[in-house]
N, C-alpha and C positions, 0 to 999 in steps of 0.2 A: 284906239291905240293910246297908250299912256304917254305923258310927256317924256318919260325916260326912254321911250322907243323912238323919239324924234330927235333929229339933229339940232344941236344948240344954235346953229347958224342959219341953215336953210329951212328948218322945220320939216324936212323930208324924212322918209322912213330910214331906219338904220338897221340893215340886215346884219352887219358886223360892226360892233362898236369900237370906235377909236377914241382914245383919251387925249385931250389937248395937253400940250406942254405947259408947265406952270407959267412960263413967261408970256404965254398968249393971253392970259387972263380970261379964259372962257370956262364957264361952269356948264357941266353936262357933257354928253358924248357927241362925237362928230361922225358923220357919214364919211365914206371913203373919199368922195369928191371934195368935200370941204376940208378934210384932213390933208389931202394932197395939195390943195390950194394954199393952205397955211404953211406947209412945208416949203413950198416955192417962195412964199412971201418972206419968211423968216430966215431961210437958208438958201439964198440965191445960187444959181449954178445948175449944172446938169445932174439930174438924179436918175440913176439907172436902177430899174427894178429887176430883181433876179427871180426867175421862175424856177423853182426847185423841181418841177415835174418834167422839165425838158432836159434831155441828155445830149 
């Protein structure tokens, strides 16, 4: 696995690549878990995820 396929924070695999916000000062892509963690750190409060497949 190339470095581009690893999370910039946890070094785990990245099945879907998330791009860090510029103010986070992170180079490289993030996995979903680390991206969610950064969202909570920088934007406190309740975050509701919407699932478009549920009716």
